BABAPA-201830 format. One record per residue (C-alpha): residue in one letter; y negated, z, x. Coordinates in steps of 0.2 Angstrom, whole numbers. Layout:
# residues N
pt type = A	py = Y	pz = Z	px = X
...
***
This chain:
# residues 430
pt type = X	py = -1466	pz = 69	px = 735
pt type = X	py = -1474	pz = 69	px = 753
pt type = X	py = -1493	pz = 69	px = 757
pt type = X	py = -1506	pz = 70	px = 770
pt type = X	py = -1518	pz = 84	px = 769
pt type = X	py = -1534	pz = 82	px = 780
pt type = X	py = -1549	pz = 92	px = 785
pt type = X	py = -1562	pz = 81	px = 789
pt type = X	py = -1577	pz = 81	px = 800
pt type = X	py = -1570	pz = 80	px = 817
pt type = X	py = -1573	pz = 64	px = 828
pt type = X	py = -1559	pz = 56	px = 835
pt type = X	py = -1558	pz = 56	px = 854
pt type = X	py = -1545	pz = 50	px = 867
pt type = X	py = -1532	pz = 36	px = 868
pt type = X	py = -1518	pz = 30	px = 857
pt type = X	py = -1504	pz = 19	px = 859
pt type = X	py = -1501	pz = 4	px = 848
pt type = X	py = -1482	pz = -1	px = 843
pt type = X	py = -1475	pz = -17	px = 839
pt type = X	py = -1482	pz = -29	px = 825
pt type = X	py = -1472	pz = -26	px = 809
pt type = X	py = -1478	pz = -43	px = 803
pt type = X	py = -1470	pz = -51	px = 818
pt type = X	py = -1455	pz = -40	px = 818
pt type = X	py = -1449	pz = -43	px = 801
pt type = X	py = -1447	pz = -62	px = 803
pt type = X	py = -1440	pz = -61	px = 820
pt type = X	py = -1426	pz = -49	px = 814
pt type = X	py = -1422	pz = -62	px = 800
pt type = X	py = -1422	pz = -76	px = 814
pt type = X	py = -1410	pz = -65	px = 824
pt type = X	py = -1396	pz = -69	px = 813
pt type = X	py = -1397	pz = -88	px = 816
pt type = X	py = -1387	pz = -87	px = 831
pt type = X	py = -1369	pz = -81	px = 834
pt type = X	py = -1372	pz = -71	px = 850
pt type = X	py = -1381	pz = -54	px = 853
pt type = X	py = -1400	pz = -55	px = 851
pt type = X	py = -1410	pz = -41	px = 859
pt type = X	py = -1427	pz = -35	px = 852
pt type = X	py = -1438	pz = -23	px = 859
pt type = X	py = -1455	pz = -15	px = 854
pt type = X	py = -1449	pz = -14	px = 836
pt type = X	py = -1459	pz = -3	px = 825
pt type = X	py = -1449	pz = 11	px = 818
pt type = X	py = -1455	pz = 10	px = 800
pt type = X	py = -1449	pz = 9	px = 782
pt type = X	py = -1450	pz = -10	px = 779
pt type = X	py = -1440	pz = -14	px = 796
pt type = X	py = -1426	pz = -1	px = 792
pt type = X	py = -1424	pz = -9	px = 775
pt type = X	py = -1422	pz = -27	px = 782
pt type = X	py = -1411	pz = -21	px = 796
pt type = X	py = -1400	pz = -12	px = 782
pt type = X	py = -1400	pz = -29	px = 772
pt type = X	py = -1394	pz = -39	px = 788
pt type = X	py = -1381	pz = -26	px = 791
pt type = X	py = -1375	pz = -27	px = 773
pt type = X	py = -1372	pz = -47	px = 774
pt type = X	py = -1361	pz = -44	px = 788
pt type = X	py = -1371	pz = -46	px = 804
pt type = X	py = -1368	pz = -32	px = 818
pt type = X	py = -1383	pz = -22	px = 820
pt type = X	py = -1384	pz = -8	px = 833
pt type = X	py = -1399	pz = 2	px = 835
pt type = X	py = -1401	pz = 6	px = 854
pt type = X	py = -1416	pz = 16	px = 852
pt type = X	py = -1430	pz = 20	px = 840
pt type = X	py = -1439	pz = 4	px = 845
pt type = X	py = -1425	pz = -8	px = 850
pt type = X	py = -1411	pz = -16	px = 841
pt type = X	py = -1396	pz = -28	px = 845
pt type = X	py = -1391	pz = -41	px = 832
pt type = X	py = -1376	pz = -52	px = 831
pt type = X	py = -1376	pz = -64	px = 817
pt type = X	py = -1358	pz = -71	px = 821
pt type = X	py = -1350	pz = -59	px = 807
pt type = X	py = -1361	pz = -64	px = 793
pt type = X	py = -1350	pz = -66	px = 778
pt type = X	py = -1361	pz = -70	px = 764
pt type = X	py = -1378	pz = -78	px = 762
pt type = X	py = -1382	pz = -68	px = 746
pt type = X	py = -1395	pz = -54	px = 750
pt type = X	py = -1399	pz = -43	px = 735
pt type = X	py = -1401	pz = -23	px = 734
pt type = X	py = -1413	pz = -12	px = 726
pt type = X	py = -1423	pz = -9	px = 744
pt type = X	py = -1424	pz = -27	px = 748
pt type = X	py = -1433	pz = -31	px = 732
pt type = X	py = -1447	pz = -18	px = 737
pt type = X	py = -1452	pz = -28	px = 753
pt type = X	py = -1461	pz = -45	px = 754
pt type = X	py = -1452	pz = -50	px = 770
pt type = X	py = -1435	pz = -52	px = 761
pt type = X	py = -1439	pz = -70	px = 759
pt type = X	py = -1439	pz = -73	px = 778
pt type = X	py = -1420	pz = -72	px = 776
pt type = X	py = -1420	pz = -89	px = 766
pt type = X	py = -1426	pz = -99	px = 780
pt type = X	py = -1415	pz = -90	px = 793
pt type = X	py = -1399	pz = -93	px = 783
pt type = X	py = -1404	pz = -109	px = 776
pt type = X	py = -1406	pz = -116	px = 793
pt type = X	py = -1390	pz = -109	px = 800
pt type = X	py = -1377	pz = -110	px = 784
pt type = X	py = -1387	pz = -123	px = 773
pt type = X	py = -1388	pz = -111	px = 758
pt type = X	py = -1395	pz = -93	px = 754
pt type = X	py = -1398	pz = -83	px = 740
pt type = X	py = -1411	pz = -69	px = 742
pt type = X	py = -1420	pz = -57	px = 729
pt type = X	py = -1437	pz = -62	px = 726
pt type = X	py = -1451	pz = -52	px = 737
pt type = X	py = -1458	pz = -36	px = 732
pt type = X	py = -1471	pz = -27	px = 744
pt type = X	py = -1487	pz = -20	px = 739
pt type = X	py = -1496	pz = -24	px = 723
pt type = X	py = -1512	pz = -32	px = 730
pt type = X	py = -1511	pz = -49	px = 722
pt type = X	py = -1499	pz = -63	px = 717
pt type = X	py = -1489	pz = -69	px = 732
pt type = X	py = -1481	pz = -86	px = 726
pt type = X	py = -1468	pz = -94	px = 734
pt type = X	py = -1471	pz = -112	px = 729
pt type = X	py = -1475	pz = -117	px = 746
pt type = X	py = -1459	pz = -110	px = 753
pt type = X	py = -1449	pz = -120	px = 740
pt type = X	py = -1460	pz = -136	px = 744
pt type = X	py = -1455	pz = -135	px = 762
pt type = X	py = -1437	pz = -132	px = 759
pt type = X	py = -1435	pz = -147	px = 746
pt type = X	py = -1444	pz = -158	px = 760
pt type = X	py = -1430	pz = -153	px = 772
pt type = X	py = -1417	pz = -158	px = 759
pt type = X	py = -1414	pz = -142	px = 750
pt type = X	py = -1412	pz = -138	px = 731
pt type = X	py = -1422	pz = -123	px = 725
pt type = X	py = -1417	pz = -113	px = 709
pt type = X	py = -1424	pz = -97	px = 703
pt type = X	py = -1412	pz = -87	px = 692
pt type = X	py = -1411	pz = -68	px = 689
pt type = X	py = -1424	pz = -62	px = 701
pt type = X	py = -1416	pz = -72	px = 715
pt type = X	py = -1421	pz = -88	px = 724
pt type = X	py = -1406	pz = -99	px = 728
pt type = X	py = -1408	pz = -113	px = 741
pt type = X	py = -1394	pz = -125	px = 746
pt type = X	py = -1392	pz = -142	px = 756
pt type = X	py = -1379	pz = -153	px = 760
pt type = X	py = -1389	pz = -159	px = 775
pt type = X	py = -1406	pz = -153	px = 782
pt type = X	py = -1417	pz = -167	px = 789
pt type = X	py = -1434	pz = -166	px = 797
pt type = X	py = -1449	pz = -171	px = 788
pt type = X	py = -1469	pz = -171	px = 787
pt type = X	py = -1474	pz = -156	px = 777
pt type = X	py = -1493	pz = -152	px = 773
pt type = X	py = -1496	pz = -135	px = 766
pt type = X	py = -1509	pz = -136	px = 752
pt type = X	py = -1514	pz = -118	px = 756
pt type = X	py = -1513	pz = -109	px = 773
pt type = X	py = -1498	pz = -98	px = 772
pt type = X	py = -1489	pz = -87	px = 784
pt type = X	py = -1474	pz = -84	px = 775
pt type = X	py = -1471	pz = -102	px = 771
pt type = X	py = -1476	pz = -107	px = 789
pt type = X	py = -1463	pz = -96	px = 796
pt type = X	py = -1449	pz = -99	px = 785
pt type = X	py = -1450	pz = -118	px = 786
pt type = X	py = -1451	pz = -116	px = 804
pt type = X	py = -1434	pz = -107	px = 804
pt type = X	py = -1426	pz = -119	px = 793
pt type = X	py = -1432	pz = -134	px = 803
pt type = X	py = -1427	pz = -127	px = 820
pt type = X	py = -1408	pz = -131	px = 815
pt type = X	py = -1412	pz = -147	px = 805
pt type = X	py = -1409	pz = -164	px = 810
pt type = X	py = -1424	pz = -173	px = 818
pt type = X	py = -1443	pz = -169	px = 819
pt type = X	py = -1453	pz = -158	px = 807
pt type = X	py = -1471	pz = -158	px = 807
pt type = X	py = -1480	pz = -144	px = 797
pt type = X	py = -1499	pz = -148	px = 794
pt type = X	py = -1511	pz = -135	px = 789
pt type = X	py = -1500	pz = -122	px = 796
pt type = X	py = -1505	pz = -103	px = 798
pt type = X	py = -1511	pz = -99	px = 815
pt type = X	py = -1509	pz = -79	px = 815
pt type = X	py = -1502	pz = -71	px = 830
pt type = X	py = -1486	pz = -67	px = 822
pt type = X	py = -1482	pz = -85	px = 818
pt type = X	py = -1485	pz = -89	px = 837
pt type = X	py = -1472	pz = -74	px = 841
pt type = X	py = -1459	pz = -80	px = 829
pt type = X	py = -1461	pz = -98	px = 837
pt type = X	py = -1460	pz = -90	px = 855
pt type = X	py = -1444	pz = -80	px = 849
pt type = X	py = -1435	pz = -95	px = 842
pt type = X	py = -1439	pz = -105	px = 857
pt type = X	py = -1431	pz = -91	px = 868
pt type = X	py = -1415	pz = -94	px = 857
pt type = X	py = -1416	pz = -113	px = 861
pt type = X	py = -1427	pz = -119	px = 848
pt type = X	py = -1440	pz = -133	px = 852
pt type = X	py = -1456	pz = -129	px = 843
pt type = X	py = -1473	pz = -134	px = 850
pt type = X	py = -1490	pz = -132	px = 843
pt type = X	py = -1488	pz = -114	px = 836
pt type = X	py = -1507	pz = -106	px = 835
pt type = X	py = -1514	pz = -122	px = 830
pt type = X	py = -1514	pz = -130	px = 812
pt type = X	py = -1500	pz = -142	px = 817
pt type = X	py = -1483	pz = -137	px = 822
pt type = X	py = -1470	pz = -149	px = 828
pt type = X	py = -1451	pz = -145	px = 828
pt type = X	py = -1437	pz = -155	px = 835
pt type = X	py = -1420	pz = -148	px = 827
pt type = X	py = -1407	pz = -142	px = 838
pt type = X	py = -1388	pz = -140	px = 835
pt type = X	py = -1387	pz = -121	px = 838
pt type = X	py = -1397	pz = -106	px = 845
pt type = X	py = -1391	pz = -95	px = 858
pt type = X	py = -1393	pz = -76	px = 863
pt type = X	py = -1410	pz = -70	px = 869
pt type = X	py = -1420	pz = -54	px = 874
pt type = X	py = -1437	pz = -52	px = 866
pt type = X	py = -1452	pz = -40	px = 866
pt type = X	py = -1462	pz = -40	px = 851
pt type = X	py = -1481	pz = -41	px = 851
pt type = X	py = -1493	pz = -27	px = 848
pt type = X	py = -1499	pz = -23	px = 830
pt type = X	py = -1516	pz = -30	px = 828
pt type = X	py = -1518	pz = -21	px = 811
pt type = X	py = -1513	pz = -4	px = 818
pt type = X	py = -1524	pz = -7	px = 832
pt type = X	py = -1539	pz = -11	px = 821
pt type = X	py = -1536	pz = 3	px = 809
pt type = X	py = -1538	pz = 15	px = 824
pt type = X	py = -1553	pz = 6	px = 829
pt type = X	py = -1562	pz = 8	px = 812
pt type = X	py = -1555	pz = 26	px = 811
pt type = X	py = -1566	pz = 28	px = 828
pt type = X	py = -1581	pz = 20	px = 820
pt type = X	py = -1580	pz = 30	px = 803
pt type = X	py = -1578	pz = 47	px = 811
pt type = X	py = -1592	pz = 46	px = 825
pt type = X	py = -1577	pz = 45	px = 838
pt type = X	py = -1574	pz = 38	px = 855
pt type = X	py = -1556	pz = 30	px = 856
pt type = X	py = -1546	pz = 19	px = 867
pt type = X	py = -1534	pz = 9	px = 859
pt type = X	py = -1520	pz = 4	px = 872
pt type = X	py = -1505	pz = -9	px = 872
pt type = X	py = -1516	pz = -22	px = 863
pt type = X	py = -1520	pz = -40	px = 865
pt type = X	py = -1539	pz = -40	px = 864
pt type = X	py = -1539	pz = -59	px = 858
pt type = X	py = -1530	pz = -55	px = 843
pt type = X	py = -1544	pz = -42	px = 838
pt type = X	py = -1559	pz = -53	px = 840
pt type = X	py = -1563	pz = -52	px = 821
pt type = X	py = -1561	pz = -35	px = 820
pt type = X	py = -1572	pz = -32	px = 836
pt type = X	py = -1586	pz = -43	px = 831
pt type = X	py = -1588	pz = -33	px = 814
pt type = X	py = -1588	pz = -17	px = 824
pt type = X	py = -1603	pz = -24	px = 835
pt type = X	py = -1612	pz = -29	px = 820
pt type = X	py = -1611	pz = -11	px = 813
pt type = X	py = -1617	pz = -4	px = 829
pt type = X	py = -1602	pz = 1	px = 839
pt type = X	py = -1600	pz = -1	px = 857
pt type = X	py = -1584	pz = -10	px = 861
pt type = X	py = -1577	pz = -11	px = 879
pt type = X	py = -1563	pz = -22	px = 882
pt type = X	py = -1549	pz = -22	px = 896
pt type = X	py = -1534	pz = -33	px = 899
pt type = X	py = -1523	pz = -23	px = 887
pt type = X	py = -1534	pz = -10	px = 879
pt type = X	py = -1551	pz = -8	px = 869
pt type = X	py = -1563	pz = 7	px = 867
pt type = X	py = -1573	pz = 10	px = 853
pt type = X	py = -1588	pz = 21	px = 854
pt type = X	py = -1597	pz = 24	px = 838
pt type = X	py = -1615	pz = 25	px = 834
pt type = X	py = -1625	pz = 40	px = 828
pt type = X	py = -1628	pz = 28	px = 812
pt type = X	py = -1618	pz = 15	px = 806
pt type = X	py = -1626	pz = -2	px = 800
pt type = X	py = -1623	pz = -12	px = 785
pt type = X	py = -1616	pz = -30	px = 787
pt type = X	py = -1607	pz = -43	px = 776
pt type = X	py = -1587	pz = -48	px = 778
pt type = X	py = -1578	pz = -62	px = 772
pt type = X	py = -1558	pz = -61	px = 773
pt type = X	py = -1551	pz = -77	px = 780
pt type = X	py = -1534	pz = -83	px = 788
pt type = X	py = -1533	pz = -81	px = 807
pt type = X	py = -1544	pz = -82	px = 817
pt type = X	py = -1555	pz = -75	px = 803
pt type = X	py = -1557	pz = -57	px = 797
pt type = X	py = -1539	pz = -51	px = 792
pt type = X	py = -1537	pz = -46	px = 774
pt type = X	py = -1526	pz = -33	px = 780
pt type = X	py = -1541	pz = -24	px = 788
pt type = X	py = -1553	pz = -25	px = 773
pt type = X	py = -1549	pz = -8	px = 766
pt type = X	py = -1552	pz = 0	px = 782
pt type = X	py = -1568	pz = -11	px = 785
pt type = X	py = -1575	pz = -5	px = 768
pt type = X	py = -1572	pz = 14	px = 774
pt type = X	py = -1585	pz = 10	px = 787
pt type = X	py = -1597	pz = 1	px = 777
pt type = X	py = -1598	pz = 14	px = 763
pt type = X	py = -1605	pz = 26	px = 775
pt type = X	py = -1616	pz = 14	px = 784
pt type = X	py = -1635	pz = 13	px = 781
pt type = X	py = -1641	pz = 0	px = 768
pt type = X	py = -1631	pz = -12	px = 757
pt type = X	py = -1614	pz = -22	px = 763
pt type = X	py = -1605	pz = -34	px = 754
pt type = X	py = -1586	pz = -38	px = 757
pt type = X	py = -1579	pz = -55	px = 749
pt type = X	py = -1559	pz = -55	px = 748
pt type = X	py = -1554	pz = -72	px = 748
pt type = X	py = -1534	pz = -70	px = 750
pt type = X	py = -1527	pz = -57	px = 738
pt type = X	py = -1535	pz = -54	px = 720
pt type = X	py = -1530	pz = -35	px = 718
pt type = X	py = -1536	pz = -29	px = 736
pt type = X	py = -1549	pz = -18	px = 729
pt type = X	py = -1537	pz = -6	px = 720
pt type = X	py = -1543	pz = 8	px = 731
pt type = X	py = -1561	pz = 8	px = 726
pt type = X	py = -1558	pz = 19	px = 711
pt type = X	py = -1550	pz = 32	px = 724
pt type = X	py = -1564	pz = 30	px = 736
pt type = X	py = -1577	pz = 34	px = 723
pt type = X	py = -1569	pz = 51	px = 720
pt type = X	py = -1575	pz = 54	px = 738
pt type = X	py = -1593	pz = 49	px = 734
pt type = X	py = -1594	pz = 31	px = 739
pt type = X	py = -1604	pz = 20	px = 729
pt type = X	py = -1596	pz = 2	px = 727
pt type = X	py = -1597	pz = -10	px = 713
pt type = X	py = -1583	pz = -24	px = 712
pt type = X	py = -1588	pz = -40	px = 703
pt type = X	py = -1573	pz = -52	px = 704
pt type = X	py = -1568	pz = -54	px = 722
pt type = X	py = -1584	pz = -47	px = 729
pt type = X	py = -1587	pz = -28	px = 733
pt type = X	py = -1606	pz = -24	px = 734
pt type = X	py = -1607	pz = -7	px = 744
pt type = X	py = -1621	pz = 5	px = 745
pt type = X	py = -1620	pz = 17	px = 760
pt type = X	py = -1620	pz = 34	px = 757
pt type = X	py = -1623	pz = 48	px = 770
pt type = X	py = -1605	pz = 55	px = 769
pt type = X	py = -1589	pz = 56	px = 761
pt type = X	py = -1583	pz = 72	px = 751
pt type = X	py = -1565	pz = 78	px = 751
pt type = X	py = -1555	pz = 75	px = 736
pt type = X	py = -1536	pz = 72	px = 730
pt type = X	py = -1533	pz = 53	px = 731
pt type = X	py = -1518	pz = 41	px = 730
pt type = X	py = -1513	pz = 27	px = 740
pt type = X	py = -1511	pz = 12	px = 730
pt type = X	py = -1504	pz = 0	px = 744
pt type = X	py = -1501	pz = 1	px = 763
pt type = X	py = -1517	pz = -3	px = 770
pt type = X	py = -1528	pz = 4	px = 757
pt type = X	py = -1517	pz = 20	px = 760
pt type = X	py = -1522	pz = 20	px = 779
pt type = X	py = -1540	pz = 17	px = 775
pt type = X	py = -1540	pz = 32	px = 762
pt type = X	py = -1534	pz = 43	px = 776
pt type = X	py = -1549	pz = 37	px = 788
pt type = X	py = -1560	pz = 41	px = 773
pt type = X	py = -1552	pz = 59	px = 773
pt type = X	py = -1555	pz = 61	px = 792
pt type = X	py = -1574	pz = 56	px = 789
pt type = X	py = -1576	pz = 67	px = 774
pt type = X	py = -1583	pz = 85	px = 772
pt type = X	py = -1569	pz = 98	px = 766
pt type = X	py = -1551	pz = 94	px = 763
pt type = X	py = -1543	pz = 77	px = 757
pt type = X	py = -1526	pz = 75	px = 750
pt type = X	py = -1518	pz = 58	px = 750
pt type = X	py = -1504	pz = 55	px = 738
pt type = X	py = -1490	pz = 41	px = 738
pt type = X	py = -1489	pz = 41	px = 757
pt type = X	py = -1473	pz = 31	px = 757
pt type = X	py = -1483	pz = 16	px = 755
pt type = X	py = -1492	pz = 20	px = 771
pt type = X	py = -1476	pz = 23	px = 780
pt type = X	py = -1470	pz = 6	px = 776
pt type = X	py = -1481	pz = -1	px = 790
pt type = X	py = -1487	pz = 15	px = 801
pt type = X	py = -1477	pz = 24	px = 813
pt type = X	py = -1482	pz = 42	px = 816
pt type = X	py = -1498	pz = 40	px = 809
pt type = X	py = -1502	pz = 59	px = 806
pt type = X	py = -1495	pz = 63	px = 824
pt type = X	py = -1506	pz = 49	px = 832
pt type = X	py = -1521	pz = 54	px = 823
pt type = X	py = -1518	pz = 74	px = 828
pt type = X	py = -1517	pz = 68	px = 846
pt type = X	py = -1534	pz = 61	px = 844
pt type = X	py = -1541	pz = 78	px = 837
pt type = X	py = -1539	pz = 75	px = 818
pt type = X	py = -1534	pz = 90	px = 808
pt type = X	py = -1520	pz = 82	px = 798
pt type = X	py = -1503	pz = 86	px = 792
pt type = X	py = -1489	pz = 79	px = 782
pt type = X	py = -1484	pz = 90	px = 769
pt type = X	py = -1473	pz = 90	px = 753
pt type = X	py = -1477	pz = 105	px = 742
pt type = X	py = -1492	pz = 114	px = 736
pt type = X	py = -1487	pz = 129	px = 746
pt type = X	py = -1488	pz = 119	px = 762
pt type = X	py = -1506	pz = 112	px = 756
pt type = X	py = -1512	pz = 131	px = 755
pt type = X	py = -1504	pz = 135	px = 771
pt type = X	py = -1514	pz = 120	px = 779
pt type = X	py = -1530	pz = 126	px = 772
pt type = X	py = -1527	pz = 144	px = 777
pt type = X	py = -1523	pz = 138	px = 794
pt type = X	py = -1539	pz = 128	px = 797
pt type = X	py = -1550	pz = 139	px = 788
***
């Protein structure tokens, strides 16, 4: 099993280029099958979840042509089944986006229930509520969700809770339904807007994405398009917090600074200097980080996907900080690993009380999920001594060439696959 081995204590310096947003790319790839012409998608992150979804799209008959590591052409004209199920698709949460896409196009779909990281329950009741409102029947059997409709008709849908997945899924199905659909209490995340923009490029009629009310006028069919995915705000935020935790000075390029406002606000609170340009953000760490309090909220609030990285910074800041996790109930699973590195954190329900320590100490830790895994890598870079991070396949689900990008900023990090390689790394850096 592959691992990262890290020698900490080196401030990150330089610039890093951010890739396309995984959370936008996954639903956009699903939506690409909704037309019978070739769709070209650029700025695609080359990560495991993307490759699994592309494989699933290919398996149902769509033509998939990888034209480069970050670009793909998809033609949905050749789809021969609306049933999507294999051992890999069950491991990613984004499998459910094929429900909305195939239901909209073929009026039926059957997809394996979503997997992904074990950070808390991800119910799909709101997805089903939306599909039913459009006229579909929903049945769960054998780990599959089956949806089918004789006719899809627009409707007024109020989401009881803000849900990115449900907003996107309903939007896709409604794009090819008859009449008008209104989604109230819709998610406002940048990737919701990106999916709406992509669908509109294919001929859909969607207005209001980015607000809490989205209006969709159904169209008869969609057409070919070329589209470039937005930069990944979570990858960008991860490097911004890495700069803060290591006492570094990093310019994060190819970003949309507006998408990073909640992250930037917290970095300013802990004492960092942040300089924004049109498409880049520079983070300069202070000599001593300051404590603060954070609550995760739907966009434009502080993102739950940045919570573990924030904790890494606060655990070596002066004073006592708190993090309140309001989105996922199991998002503090990394705390036990971080305490192995000397952190002082007490979790009570959905609140972490963090007493800042002077520094981390290198240890062997295991990534419990995607974002927590990246956070533990940051802790390793800020630690005294050697840190080994196991189970990095979680990290590689959402970060492309993380080790190479960090090494280019001066980090002493290598991807290894044996104890022998770990010893070799230790000898090299000693």
